[in-house]
C-alpha positions in Angstrom: 98.8 114.9 114.5 99.9 114.5 118.1 98.5 112.5 120.9 95.0 111.0 120.6 92.8 110.2 123.6 92.0 106.5 123.5 88.3 107.2 124.1 88.1 108.9 120.6 89.3 105.6 119.0 86.2 103.8 120.3 88.4 101.3 122.2 86.4 99.1 124.5 88.2 96.7 126.8 86.7 95.4 130.0 90.0 95.8 132.0 90.8 99.3 130.7 89.1 102.2 132.4 89.3 106.0 132.3 90.1 105.9 128.6 89.3 109.6 128.4 92.5 110.3 130.3 94.8 107.9 128.4 96.6 108.8 125.2 98.1 107.1 122.3 100.8 108.5 120.0 102.6 106.7 117.3 104.2 106.7 113.9 105.2 104.1 111.4 106.0 103.0 107.9 104.6 100.0 106.2 105.7 98.8 102.7 104.0 96.0 100.8 106.4 94.5 98.3 106.5 91.8 95.6 102.8 91.4 94.8 101.9 91.2 98.5 104.5 88.5 99.4 106.2 90.6 102.1 105.3 93.5 104.4 108.1 95.5 105.8 107.3 97.6 108.9 109.0 100.1 111.2 106.9 101.8 113.9 106.5 103.0 117.4 103.7 103.5 119.8 103.4 105.3 123.1 100.6 104.8 125.6 100.3 107.3 128.5 98.0 107.2 131.5 96.4 103.8 131.0 94.3 102.6 133.9 93.3 99.0 134.3 91.0 97.1 136.7 91.0 93.4 136.5 91.2 91.1 139.6 93.4 88.7 137.7 96.0 91.5 137.4 95.6 93.2 140.8 92.9 93.5 143.4 93.4 97.3 143.2 93.0 99.7 140.2 96.3 100.0 138.4 96.9 103.6 137.4 99.6 105.4 135.5 100.6 102.7 133.1 102.9 104.2 130.5 104.4 102.1 127.8 106.7 102.7 124.8 107.1 100.1 122.0 109.1 100.0 118.8 109.3 97.3 116.2 111.1 96.8 112.9 110.9 93.7 110.7 109.3 91.8 107.9 106.2 89.7 107.6 105.8 87.2 104.7 102.8 85.5 103.1 104.4 82.2 104.1 103.7 82.8 107.8 107.1 84.0 108.7 107.8 87.0 110.9 111.3 88.4 111.2 111.9 90.9 114.0 115.0 92.9 113.3 114.4 95.1 116.3 111.8 95.1 119.1 112.0 97.4 122.1 109.4 97.8 124.9 109.7 100.0 128.0 107.7 100.8 131.0 109.8 103.5 132.7 113.2 102.2 133.5 112.1 98.6 132.9 113.1 97.9 129.3 113.4 94.8 127.1 115.1 94.6 123.7 114.8 91.6 121.4 115.2 90.3 117.9 114.4 87.0 116.2 111.9 85.2 114.1 108.6 83.3 114.2 107.2 80.8 111.7 103.7 79.4 111.5 102.5 76.8 109.0 99.6 74.3 109.0 101.7 71.7 110.9 103.9 73.7 113.3 104.9 76.9 115.0 108.5 77.8 115.7 110.4 80.7 117.1 113.8 81.9 118.1 114.1 85.0 120.1 117.1 86.7 121.6 116.4 89.2 124.4 118.2 91.7 126.6 117.0 93.6 129.7 119.7 96.3 129.9 121.5 96.7 133.2 119.7 99.3 135.3 119.3 100.4 138.9 117.0 98.1 140.9 115.5 101.1 142.5 114.6 102.7 139.1 113.1 99.4 137.9 111.0 99.0 141.0 109.9 102.6 140.7 108.7 101.9 137.1 106.2 99.3 138.2 102.9 100.6 139.5 102.5 99.7 143.2 99.1 98.1 142.6 100.9 95.4 140.6 103.3 94.6 143.4 101.5 95.7 146.6 103.8 93.7 148.9 106.7 95.8 147.8 104.9 99.2 148.5 107.4 101.4 150.3 110.4 99.1 149.6 113.8 100.3 148.5 116.4 98.4 146.6 120.1 98.9 145.9 122.3 97.4 143.2 121.7 96.8 139.6 119.8 94.2 137.5 120.1 93.1 133.9 119.6 89.9 131.9 120.1 88.4 128.5 118.9 85.2 127.0 117.4 83.2 124.1 114.2 81.3 123.7 113.8 78.8 120.9 111.2 76.2 120.2 109.5 74.2 117.4 106.2 72.5 118.1 107.4 69.5 116.0 110.3 68.9 118.5 109.1 70.2 121.8 111.8 68.3 123.7 114.3 70.6 122.0 112.9 73.7 123.6 115.7 76.0 124.7 115.6 78.7 127.2 119.1 80.0 128.1 119.6 83.2 130.1 122.1 85.0 132.2 121.1 87.4 135.0 
């Protein structure tokens, strides 16, 4: 049906303002299988024109927040989430990930591989609203930036937490 103004959805969040100017578009597919034992999902959401005002985020109003997100995976009734594909983007700043999460009565564990694709530093800087990084207002950067890594933990063995990355 096209983009929907967030104000029509009755969304109320203290930090989000000017909801009549922000839009949400999305599509997805959800399949419930095996007597409700697994839920397979594949979807995407696009937010355009979000405005936020929260002093913990920035002393200034943050305008023009545009986000794209896409996720594909499986959620089980045993507290397991498998992310086959997760992508999130704010302009040229993108992250791609896949992995899994598990939550039971006695623990939470996760293993997540992530990639920030190589991109121009100038393009990445231009994707971040200046209200979020006011000290960089007017700055210019050269070169490229990218990263990849893995985060893994299990609350039963916190000393084995692993965070490996390459920039």
